[in-house]
C-alpha positions as CSV (number, residue, x, y, z in Angstrom):
1,M,0.0,0.0,0.0
2,K,1.5,3.3,-1.1
3,T,0.4,5.2,2.0
4,D,2.4,2.8,4.2
5,A,5.5,3.4,2.2
6,D,4.9,7.1,2.3
7,F,4.5,7.0,6.1
8,W,7.7,5.2,6.7
9,N,9.6,7.4,4.2
10,A,8.3,10.4,6.2
11,V,9.5,8.9,9.5
12,N,12.9,8.2,8.0
13,T,13.1,11.8,6.7
14,L,12.5,13.0,10.2
15,L,15.3,10.6,11.5
16,A,17.7,11.8,8.8
17,E,17.1,15.5,9.5
18,S,17.1,15.3,13.3
19,E,19.7,14.8,15.9
20,I,19.1,11.7,18.1
21,V,19.6,12.6,21.8
22,V,20.0,9.6,24.1
23,D,19.1,10.8,27.6
24,R,18.4,7.4,29.1
25,P,21.0,4.7,28.2
26,K,20.2,1.0,28.1
27,G,20.2,-0.3,31.7
28,S,19.4,3.0,33.3
29,V,16.5,3.5,35.8
30,H,13.6,5.8,35.1
31,P,14.1,9.0,37.2
32,H,10.5,8.8,38.7
33,W,9.7,5.1,38.4
34,P,12.6,3.1,40.0
35,D,11.1,-0.3,38.9
36,F,11.4,0.7,35.2
37,V,14.8,-0.2,33.7
38,Y,15.4,0.8,30.1
39,P,16.0,-2.3,28.0
40,A,17.5,-0.3,25.1
41,D,18.8,3.3,24.6
42,Y,16.0,5.8,24.9
43,G,15.8,9.4,23.8
44,Y,14.2,11.8,21.5
45,L,14.6,13.6,18.2
46,K,16.0,17.1,18.8
47,G,13.9,19.9,17.2
48,T,10.7,17.8,17.0
49,A,7.5,17.9,19.0
50,S,5.3,15.2,20.5
51,M,2.0,15.2,22.4
52,D,3.8,15.9,25.7
53,G,5.6,19.0,24.3
54,S,9.0,17.3,24.2
55,G,10.8,15.8,21.2
56,I,9.5,12.7,19.5
57,D,10.6,9.7,21.6
58,V,12.9,7.0,20.1
59,W,14.1,3.6,21.2
60,I,17.5,2.8,19.7
61,G,18.5,-0.9,19.2
62,S,21.8,-2.6,18.4
63,E,21.4,-2.9,14.6
64,L,23.8,-0.7,12.7
65,H,21.2,0.8,10.4
66,R,19.4,3.9,11.5
67,Q,16.1,3.3,9.9
68,A,12.7,3.1,11.6
69,D,11.7,-0.5,12.2
70,A,8.4,0.0,14.0
71,I,6.5,2.5,16.1
72,L,4.9,2.1,19.5
73,C,1.5,3.7,20.1
74,T,1.2,4.4,23.8
75,I,-1.6,5.4,26.2
76,D,-0.6,6.8,29.6
77,L,-3.5,6.8,32.0
78,L,-1.7,9.0,34.6
79,K,-0.8,11.7,32.1
80,R,-4.1,11.1,30.2
81,D,-2.2,11.2,26.9
82,S,-1.0,9.2,24.0
83,E,2.2,9.2,22.0
84,I,4.2,7.4,19.4
85,K,7.7,6.2,20.0
86,I,9.9,5.3,17.0
87,L,12.0,2.2,17.1
88,I,15.3,2.5,15.3
89,G,17.6,-0.4,14.4
90,C,15.9,-2.8,16.8
91,T,16.2,-6.6,16.6
92,E,13.0,-8.7,17.1
93,A,14.3,-9.6,20.6
94,E,14.8,-5.9,21.4
95,K,11.3,-5.0,20.1
96,S,9.9,-7.7,22.4
97,L,11.8,-6.3,25.5
98,I,10.7,-2.8,24.7
99,V,7.0,-3.7,24.2
100,N,7.1,-5.7,27.5
101,A,8.8,-2.8,29.3
102,Q,6.2,-0.3,28.0
103,N,3.3,-2.6,29.2
104,Q,4.6,-3.5,32.6
105,S,2.6,-0.8,34.4
106,S,-1.2,-0.9,34.7
107,N,-1.2,2.9,33.8
108,M,0.9,2.6,30.6
109,K,-0.1,0.4,27.6
110,A,1.5,0.2,24.2
111,I,1.0,-1.6,20.9
112,L,3.8,-2.2,18.3
113,V,3.2,-1.4,14.7
114,R,5.9,-3.1,12.6
115,R,7.2,-1.7,9.4
116,T,6.1,-4.0,6.5
117,V,7.4,-2.1,3.5
């Protein structure tokens, strides 16, 4: 489907034109939720905006390529908001760890949308 390809091309354009800032390295603990340990590098795209007013969130995996593999659609019941998080260079195992981490709280739920084109 052409719109799928156009969407992923637009995501990759954002990635190519934005600096990736990693502010929570793999293995670090969330500053407000000590039970949450980051299973991969986590950060944002500098110069972009998301629903929370910060940059678009990204999870960065161990693959060498820097293309979008998938996105997470999240719902946060505490903040009463939703966001997307772009997964970049993630293996299937990393995707699974990230999805599980994002769903460990009863207040935060996420679904993974894999790139198919």
